[in-house]
GUVO-280359 format. One record per residue (C-alpha): residue number from 1; residue in one letter; z negated, x negated, y negated. Coordinates in Angstrom, 1 decimal. Layout:
<atoms>
ATOM  num  residu      up    east   north
ATOM  NUM       A       Z       X       Y
...
</atoms>
This chain:
<atoms>
ATOM  num  residu      up    east   north
ATOM    1       M     1.4   106.5   175.5
ATOM    2       N    -0.1   108.5   172.6
ATOM    3       E    -0.9   106.8   169.3
ATOM    4       E    -4.7   106.5   170.0
ATOM    5       K    -4.0   104.7   173.3
ATOM    6       R    -1.4   102.5   171.7
ATOM    7       Q    -3.9   101.4   169.0
ATOM    8       A    -6.6   100.7   171.6
ATOM    9       Y    -4.1    98.7   173.7
ATOM   10       W    -3.2    96.5   170.7
ATOM   11       R    -6.8    96.1   169.7
ATOM   12       A    -7.6    94.8   173.1
ATOM   13       N    -4.5    92.6   173.1
ATOM   14       K    -5.4    91.1   169.7
ATOM   15       A    -9.1    90.6   170.8
ATOM   16       L    -7.8    88.7   173.9
ATOM   17       I    -5.5    86.5   171.9
ATOM   18       R    -8.3    85.8   169.3
ATOM   19       N   -10.8    84.8   172.0
ATOM   20       L    -8.3    82.5   173.8
ATOM   21       L    -7.3    80.9   170.4
ATOM   22       I   -11.0    80.2   169.7
ATOM   23       V   -11.3    78.5   173.1
ATOM   24       W    -8.1    76.5   172.4
ATOM   25       A    -9.3    75.5   168.9
ATOM   26       T   -12.7    74.5   170.2
ATOM   27       V   -11.4    72.3   172.9
ATOM   28       S    -8.5    70.7   171.0
ATOM   29       I   -10.2    70.3   167.6
ATOM   30       I   -13.9    70.1   168.2
ATOM   31       L   -14.1    68.3   171.6
ATOM   32       S   -11.0    66.2   171.3
ATOM   33       I   -11.2    65.2   167.6
ATOM   34       L   -14.5    65.8   165.9
ATOM   35       L   -16.9    65.0   168.8
ATOM   36       V   -14.8    62.3   170.4
ATOM   37       Q   -17.3    59.4   169.6
ATOM   38       P   -20.4    61.1   171.0
ATOM   39       L   -18.4    62.2   174.1
ATOM   40       N   -17.1    58.7   174.7
ATOM   41       T   -20.6    57.7   175.8
ATOM   42       I   -20.0    59.9   178.9
ATOM   43       Q   -17.9    58.4   181.7
ATOM   44       F   -15.5    60.8   183.4
ATOM   45       F   -13.2    59.5   186.2
ATOM   46       G   -13.9    56.0   184.9
ATOM   47       V   -12.8    56.6   181.3
ATOM   48       P   -14.7    57.8   178.3
ATOM   49       F   -14.9    61.6   178.3
ATOM   50       G   -13.8    62.0   174.6
ATOM   51       F   -10.7    60.0   175.4
ATOM   52       W   -10.0    62.0   178.5
ATOM   53       M   -10.4    65.3   176.7
ATOM   54       A    -8.0    64.2   174.0
ATOM   55       Q    -5.4    63.0   176.5
ATOM   56       Q    -5.7    65.2   179.6
ATOM   57       G    -8.5    67.8   179.3
ATOM   58       S    -7.0    69.7   176.4
ATOM   59       I    -3.7    70.0   178.2
ATOM   60       Y    -5.5    71.3   181.4
ATOM   61       V    -7.4    73.8   179.3
ATOM   62       F    -4.2    75.0   177.6
ATOM   63       V    -2.5    75.6   180.9
ATOM   64       I    -5.6    77.5   182.2
ATOM   65       L    -5.5    79.6   179.0
ATOM   66       I    -1.8    80.5   179.7
ATOM   67       F    -2.6    81.7   183.2
ATOM   68       T    -5.7    83.5   181.9
ATOM   69       Y    -3.6    85.3   179.3
ATOM   70       A    -1.0    86.4   181.8
ATOM   71       I    -3.6    87.7   184.3
ATOM   72       Q    -5.7    89.5   181.6
ATOM   73       M    -2.5    91.1   180.0
ATOM   74       D    -1.4    92.3   183.5
ATOM   75       K    -4.8    94.0   183.8
ATOM   76       L    -4.6    95.4   180.3
ATOM   77       D    -1.0    96.7   180.9
ATOM   78       K    -2.2    98.5   184.1
ATOM   79       K    -5.3    99.9   182.3
ATOM   80       Y    -3.2   101.5   179.5
ATOM   81       N    -0.1   102.1   181.7
ATOM   82       S     2.0   100.3   179.1
ATOM   83       D     4.9    99.9   181.5
ATOM   84       R     5.6   103.7   181.3
ATOM   85       R     7.7   105.2   178.6
ATOM   86       D     6.6   108.5   177.1
</atoms>
């Protein structure tokens, strides 16, 4: 892989990580901590939604983000042929 392709690969990799971290921070900080009181007015599976997000929802989102990262990185590796050595 030449230097230009390598830089494009790492730019795409960092953008993916940044976007997933934004989703993670939004769910874990904003929905589970800052907006917990307004979200508690919504019932979800018989419990207040803010409580559910803090206890279960953020964990589910985190696991989904792990799988999303793995799938997207596989696509990125194939796009840039990063498994090949030059």
